[in-house]
C-alpha positions as protocol buffer text, in pm:
chain_id: "A"
residue {
  index: 1
  type: MET
  ca { x: 408 y: -373 z: -835 }
}
residue {
  index: 2
  type: HIS
  ca { x: 399 y: -657 z: -561 }
}
residue {
  index: 3
  type: LEU
  ca { x: 141 y: -897 z: -426 }
}
residue {
  index: 4
  type: HIS
  ca { x: 71 y: -835 z: -30 }
}
residue {
  index: 5
  type: PRO
  ca { x: -97 y: -1102 z: 167 }
}
residue {
  index: 6
  type: VAL
  ca { x: -383 y: -936 z: 355 }
}
residue {
  index: 7
  type: THR
  ca { x: -398 y: -988 z: 703 }
}
residue {
  index: 8
  type: PRO
  ca { x: -653 y: -866 z: 970 }
}
residue {
  index: 9
  type: ASP
  ca { x: -415 y: -568 z: 1003 }
}
residue {
  index: 10
  type: ASP
  ca { x: -485 y: -457 z: 676 }
}
residue {
  index: 11
  type: TRP
  ca { x: -838 y: -417 z: 731 }
}
residue {
  index: 12
  type: GLU
  ca { x: -884 y: -54 z: 642 }
}
residue {
  index: 13
  type: SER
  ca { x: -697 y: -110 z: 304 }
}
residue {
  index: 14
  type: HIS
  ca { x: -894 y: -418 z: 225 }
}
residue {
  index: 15
  type: ARG
  ca { x: -1215 y: -227 z: 314 }
}
residue {
  index: 16
  type: ASP
  ca { x: -1165 y: 60 z: 103 }
}
residue {
  index: 17
  type: VAL
  ca { x: -1074 y: -147 z: -222 }
}
residue {
  index: 18
  type: ARG
  ca { x: -1360 y: -367 z: -145 }
}
residue {
  index: 19
  type: LEU
  ca { x: -1601 y: -95 z: -142 }
}
residue {
  index: 20
  type: ALA
  ca { x: -1438 y: 63 z: -456 }
}
residue {
  index: 21
  type: MET
  ca { x: -1488 y: -261 z: -643 }
}
residue {
  index: 22
  type: LEU
  ca { x: -1855 y: -311 z: -551 }
}
residue {
  index: 23
  type: GLU
  ca { x: -1928 y: 43 z: -637 }
}
residue {
  index: 24
  type: ASP
  ca { x: -1738 y: 41 z: -978 }
}
residue {
  index: 25
  type: ALA
  ca { x: -1883 y: -319 z: -1068 }
}
residue {
  index: 26
  type: PRO
  ca { x: -2174 y: -408 z: -881 }
}
residue {
  index: 27
  type: ASP
  ca { x: -2275 y: -668 z: -1108 }
}
residue {
  index: 28
  type: ALA
  ca { x: -1956 y: -844 z: -1089 }
}
residue {
  index: 29
  type: PHE
  ca { x: -1995 y: -963 z: -743 }
}
residue {
  index: 30
  type: TRP
  ca { x: -2200 y: -1176 z: -519 }
}
residue {
  index: 31
  type: PHE
  ca { x: -2235 y: -881 z: -236 }
}
residue {
  index: 32
  type: THR
  ca { x: -2350 y: -511 z: -294 }
}
residue {
  index: 33
  type: TYR
  ca { x: -2191 y: -218 z: -161 }
}
residue {
  index: 34
  type: ALA
  ca { x: -2474 y: -169 z: 69 }
}
residue {
  index: 35
  type: ASP
  ca { x: -2449 y: -522 z: 216 }
}
residue {
  index: 36
  type: GLU
  ca { x: -2081 y: -447 z: 310 }
}
residue {
  index: 37
  type: ALA
  ca { x: -2057 y: -74 z: 376 }
}
residue {
  index: 38
  type: VAL
  ca { x: -2221 y: -140 z: 716 }
}
residue {
  index: 39
  type: TYR
  ca { x: -1953 y: -361 z: 843 }
}
residue {
  index: 40
  type: ASP
  ca { x: -1734 y: -232 z: 1146 }
}
residue {
  index: 41
  type: GLU
  ca { x: -1385 y: -304 z: 1202 }
}
residue {
  index: 42
  type: ALA
  ca { x: -1453 y: -626 z: 1379 }
}
residue {
  index: 43
  type: ASP
  ca { x: -1654 y: -757 z: 1082 }
}
residue {
  index: 44
  type: TRP
  ca { x: -1354 y: -697 z: 843 }
}
residue {
  index: 45
  type: ARG
  ca { x: -1102 y: -849 z: 1060 }
}
residue {
  index: 46
  type: GLU
  ca { x: -1319 y: -1121 z: 1098 }
}
residue {
  index: 47
  type: ARG
  ca { x: -1378 y: -1176 z: 719 }
}
residue {
  index: 48
  type: ILE
  ca { x: -1013 y: -1143 z: 658 }
}
residue {
  index: 49
  type: GLU
  ca { x: -898 y: -1388 z: 912 }
}
residue {
  index: 50
  type: GLY
  ca { x: -911 y: -1754 z: 762 }
}
residue {
  index: 51
  type: ALA
  ca { x: -917 y: -1607 z: 391 }
}
residue {
  index: 52
  type: TRP
  ca { x: -653 y: -1611 z: 146 }
}
residue {
  index: 53
  type: LEU
  ca { x: -643 y: -1244 z: 14 }
}
residue {
  index: 54
  type: VAL
  ca { x: -397 y: -1066 z: -149 }
}
residue {
  index: 55
  type: GLN
  ca { x: -347 y: -699 z: -251 }
}
residue {
  index: 56
  type: ALA
  ca { x: -174 y: -573 z: -566 }
}
residue {
  index: 57
  type: ARG
  ca { x: 43 y: -256 z: -463 }
}
residue {
  index: 58
  type: ASP
  ca { x: 267 y: -34 z: -626 }
}
residue {
  index: 59
  type: ALA
  ca { x: 459 y: 252 z: -415 }
}
residue {
  index: 60
  type: ASP
  ca { x: 110 y: 464 z: -454 }
}
residue {
  index: 61
  type: GLY
  ca { x: -55 y: 201 z: -262 }
}
residue {
  index: 62
  type: VAL
  ca { x: -341 y: -62 z: -329 }
}
residue {
  index: 63
  type: LEU
  ca { x: -428 y: -130 z: -711 }
}
residue {
  index: 64
  type: GLY
  ca { x: -650 y: -437 z: -654 }
}
residue {
  index: 65
  type: SER
  ca { x: -710 y: -746 z: -477 }
}
residue {
  index: 66
  type: ALA
  ca { x: -823 y: -1117 z: -521 }
}
residue {
  index: 67
  type: GLY
  ca { x: -924 y: -1424 z: -321 }
}
residue {
  index: 68
  type: LEU
  ca { x: -824 y: -1784 z: -327 }
}
residue {
  index: 69
  type: GLY
  ca { x: -1061 y: -2032 z: -159 }
}
residue {
  index: 70
  type: SER
  ca { x: -1070 y: -2376 z: -130 }
}
residue {
  index: 71
  type: HIS
  ca { x: -1361 y: -2637 z: -160 }
}
residue {
  index: 72
  type: TRP
  ca { x: -1452 y: -2853 z: 139 }
}
residue {
  index: 73
  type: GLU
  ca { x: -1625 y: -3125 z: 2 }
}
residue {
  index: 74
  type: PRO
  ca { x: -1386 y: -3450 z: -48 }
}
residue {
  index: 75
  type: GLU
  ca { x: -1425 y: -3484 z: -397 }
}
residue {
  index: 76
  type: ARG
  ca { x: -1329 y: -3132 z: -475 }
}
residue {
  index: 77
  type: ALA
  ca { x: -1038 y: -3102 z: -234 }
}
residue {
  index: 78
  type: THR
  ca { x: -793 y: -3028 z: -502 }
}
residue {
  index: 79
  type: THR
  ca { x: -979 y: -2739 z: -638 }
}
residue {
  index: 80
  type: ALA
  ca { x: -967 y: -2387 z: -568 }
}
residue {
  index: 81
  type: THR
  ca { x: -1160 y: -2097 z: -684 }
}
residue {
  index: 82
  type: LEU
  ca { x: -1050 y: -1736 z: -776 }
}
residue {
  index: 83
  type: PHE
  ca { x: -1280 y: -1494 z: -630 }
}
residue {
  index: 84
  type: GLY
  ca { x: -1325 y: -1104 z: -567 }
}
residue {
  index: 85
  type: MET
  ca { x: -1050 y: -1029 z: -837 }
}
residue {
  index: 86
  type: TYR
  ca { x: -1014 y: -661 z: -895 }
}
């Protein structure tokens, strides 16, 4: 297994794992499957751009994903939040 940094070119694999996680654990995430299933390629690429996302992968493909976000408030500038872990 290795961690793969997600880029906009990974939009399809990111979409697939993201929609799977929203179906599998709908109460664990802020957004719903219905919210994100309507996104097109441009939407997925835009959401990935500027985000720090990784996928856990092995020889068979994507196993899961997670994101890391920073806070913009000056008093929390050194704090990051792990999100969307699946």
